[in-house]
C-alpha positions in Angstrom: -125.5 -90.5 -27.9 -125.8 -86.8 -27.5 -128.0 -85.0 -29.7 -126.7 -81.5 -31.1 -128.8 -78.7 -32.2 -126.7 -77.3 -34.9 -124.2 -78.6 -37.6 -121.5 -76.2 -36.0 -121.7 -78.3 -32.8 -121.7 -81.4 -34.8 -118.6 -80.8 -36.8 -116.9 -79.7 -33.7 -117.5 -83.0 -32.0 -116.2 -84.5 -34.9 -113.1 -82.4 -35.1 -112.2 -83.3 -31.6 -113.2 -86.9 -31.7 -110.6 -86.8 -35.1 -107.9 -85.4 -33.0 -108.3 -87.6 -30.4 -108.4 -90.7 -32.3 -106.5 -89.8 -35.8 -103.2 -92.0 -34.9 -105.2 -95.1 -34.1 -107.1 -94.9 -37.2 -104.5 -94.2 -39.4 -102.6 -97.2 -37.8 -105.6 -99.5 -38.6 -105.8 -98.4 -42.2 -102.1 -98.9 -42.8 -102.3 -102.4 -40.9 -105.2 -103.5 -43.1 -103.4 -102.1 -46.3 -100.4 -104.2 -45.5 -101.9 -107.4 -44.3 -104.2 -107.2 -47.9 -101.3 -106.5 -49.5 -99.1 -109.0 -48.0 -101.7 -111.8 -48.3 -101.9 -110.9 -52.1 -98.0 -111.4 -52.5 -98.1 -114.5 -50.8 -101.0 -115.8 -52.9 -99.3 -115.0 -55.9 -96.0 -116.4 -54.8 -97.6 -119.7 -53.8 -99.3 -119.9 -57.0 -96.2 -119.4 -59.0 -94.4 -121.9 -56.7 -97.2 -124.5 -57.4 -97.0 -123.8 -61.2 -93.3 -124.5 -61.3 -93.7 -127.7 -58.9 -96.4 -128.7 -61.2 -94.2 -128.2 -64.3 -91.3 -130.2 -62.6 -93.6 -132.9 -61.6 -94.8 -133.4 -65.3 -91.0 -133.3 -66.5 -90.9 -136.5 -63.8 -93.6 -138.2 -65.1 -92.5 -137.9 -68.8 -89.1 -139.3 -67.8 -90.5 -141.9 -66.2 -92.6 -142.9 -69.1 -89.8 -142.7 -71.3 -87.6 -145.1 -69.0 -85.2 -142.5 -68.4 -84.5 -143.5 -64.5 -81.7 -141.3 -63.9 -84.0 -138.3 -64.8 -86.7 -139.3 -63.0 -84.8 -139.9 -59.7 -83.0 -136.6 -60.1 -86.1 -134.6 -60.5 -87.9 -136.7 -57.8 -85.3 -135.8 -55.1 -85.3 -132.2 -56.3 -89.2 -131.5 -55.9 -88.9 -131.8 -52.1 -86.0 -129.8 -51.6 -87.0 -126.8 -53.9 -91.0 -126.9 -53.3 -91.1 -128.8 -49.8 -94.6 -127.3 -49.0 -96.3 -128.4 -52.2 -98.5 -131.7 -52.6 -96.1 -132.4 -55.8 -93.0 -132.9 -53.4 -95.3 -135.9 -51.6 -96.2 -137.2 -55.2 -92.5 -137.2 -56.0 -91.7 -139.4 -53.2 -93.8 -142.0 -54.1 -92.5 -141.8 -58.0 -89.1 -142.2 -56.5 -90.0 -145.3 -54.1 -91.3 -147.1 -57.3 -88.2 -146.3 -59.2 -86.4 -147.9 -56.2 -88.5 -150.9 -56.7 -88.2 -151.1 -60.2 -84.0 -151.2 -59.1 -84.8 -154.2 -56.6 -83.9 -151.7 -53.8 -86.9 -152.8 -51.8 -85.3 -151.3 -48.6 -84.7 -147.8 -49.9 -88.4 -148.2 -51.0 -89.9 -149.0 -48.1 -87.7 -146.0 -46.2 -89.5 -143.6 -48.5 -92.8 -144.7 -48.1 -92.5 -144.9 -44.3 -91.2 -141.1 -44.4 -94.4 -140.4 -46.4 -97.0 -142.2 -43.9 -95.2 -140.5 -41.0 -94.6 -136.8 -42.7 -97.7 -136.2 -45.0 -100.8 -134.2 -43.9 -102.8 -135.9 -46.6 -104.9 -139.0 -45.0 -105.4 -140.3 -48.8 -101.7 -139.9 -49.4 -100.9 -141.6 -46.3 -103.1 -144.6 -47.2 -101.5 -144.8 -50.5 -98.2 -144.7 -49.2 -99.1 -147.3 -46.3 -100.6 -150.0 -48.8 -97.8 -149.9 -51.2 -95.5 -150.0 -48.3 -97.8 -153.2 -47.0 -97.1 -154.6 -50.7 -93.4 -154.2 -49.9 -93.8 -156.1 -46.8 -95.6 -158.9 -48.3 -93.0 -159.2 -51.2 -89.8 -159.3 -48.5 -91.8 -161.6 -46.1 -92.2 -159.4 -43.3 -95.5 -161.0 -42.5 -95.9 -160.3 -39.2 -94.6 -156.4 -39.3 -97.3 -156.5 -42.2 -100.1 -157.2 -39.7 -99.0 -155.2 -37.1 -98.9 -152.0 -39.5 -102.5 -152.9 -40.7 -103.5 -153.4 -36.9 -102.2 -149.7 -36.5 -104.8 -148.4 -38.8 -107.6 -146.4 -37.6 -110.9 -147.5 -39.0 -112.6 -144.8 -38.5 -109.9 -142.9 -40.8 -109.8 -145.5 -43.6 -113.1 -145.0 -45.2 -112.6 -146.0 -49.0 -109.4 -147.9 -48.2 -110.9 -150.4 -45.7 -111.1 -153.2 -48.8 -107.8 -152.7 -49.9 -106.4 -153.2 -46.3 -108.6 -156.2 -45.7 -107.2 -157.8 -48.8 -104.0 -157.3 -47.8 -104.6 -158.9 -44.2 -106.0 -161.9 -46.1 -102.7 -162.0 -48.2 -100.5 -161.8 -45.0 -102.2 -164.7 -43.3 -102.4 -167.0 -46.6 -98.6 -166.5 -46.5 -98.6 -167.5 -42.8 -100.8 -170.5 -43.4 -103.7 -169.1 -41.6 -106.5 -169.8 -44.1 -109.3 -169.4 -41.5 -108.0 -165.8 -40.9 -107.5 -165.2 -44.2 -111.2 -166.2 -45.5 -112.1 -163.8 -42.7 -110.2 -160.8 -43.9 -111.0 -161.6 -47.8 -115.0 -161.8 -46.7 -114.6 -158.4 -44.8 -113.3 -156.6 -47.6 -116.2 -158.2 -50.1 -118.6 -157.0 -47.1 -117.3 -153.2 -47.9 -118.8 -153.7 -51.6 -115.2 -152.1 -52.6 -113.3 -155.4 -53.4 -111.9 -156.3 -56.2 -113.0 -159.5 -58.3 -109.7 -160.6 -57.4 -110.7 -160.8 -53.8 -113.6 -163.0 -54.8 -111.3 -165.4 -56.7 -108.7 -165.8 -53.8 -111.6 -166.4 -51.3 -112.9 -169.2 -53.8 -109.1 -170.3 -53.9 -109.0 -170.6 -50.3 -112.7 -172.6 -50.2 -111.6 -175.0 -52.9 -108.6 -176.0 -50.9 -108.7 -179.8 -49.6 -109.5 -179.9 -46.4 -106.7 -182.1 -44.1 -107.9 -185.5 -43.3 -109.3 -186.2 -39.4 -107.1 -188.0 -37.3 -107.6 -192.0 -37.6 -109.4 -193.6 -34.6 -107.5 -195.7 -32.3 
């Protein structure tokens, strides 16, 4: 950088620089202000939307707890349409699926849960929806479909849910009268250290079953 002998020379150079660059500098400052203002407005809007969605979700839960199924379903349907980008919209889908089950509409519940599994951006919510879907497949005797769904789960992304998947896999094998595979699945669930006491009970129940008698010798 050139060194100027006097303050007058420095001021003169600054004036020349400003004349050459003032448009770009002003544009940069204006752009920065617009971005900051826009970001703050978006944040405020996002916060307000979340608050509104949270309030509606609370109303939905209160309706569900009071047994008002019609109101529960209406609110559960409104949340995804009015607040589609919030987590509450996805939670509402789970509550709506639960309501469908209570009405005996297993197919409707399965459709809702499948949608959540396919569209949610939350890994945890995806596991919850998938596990509920598996329980419905077990209840509707779709055993092979359930085993296929479990096989599609990436073990690397199922941390914290592995025991639940293993236990359900064991349940499907029991339903298919495949006790050895069921036993292996229950044991796998127990090895995770996250299994419920019910898993051990199921394993013990398999172990106490009377084995088939060997064929008689000729």
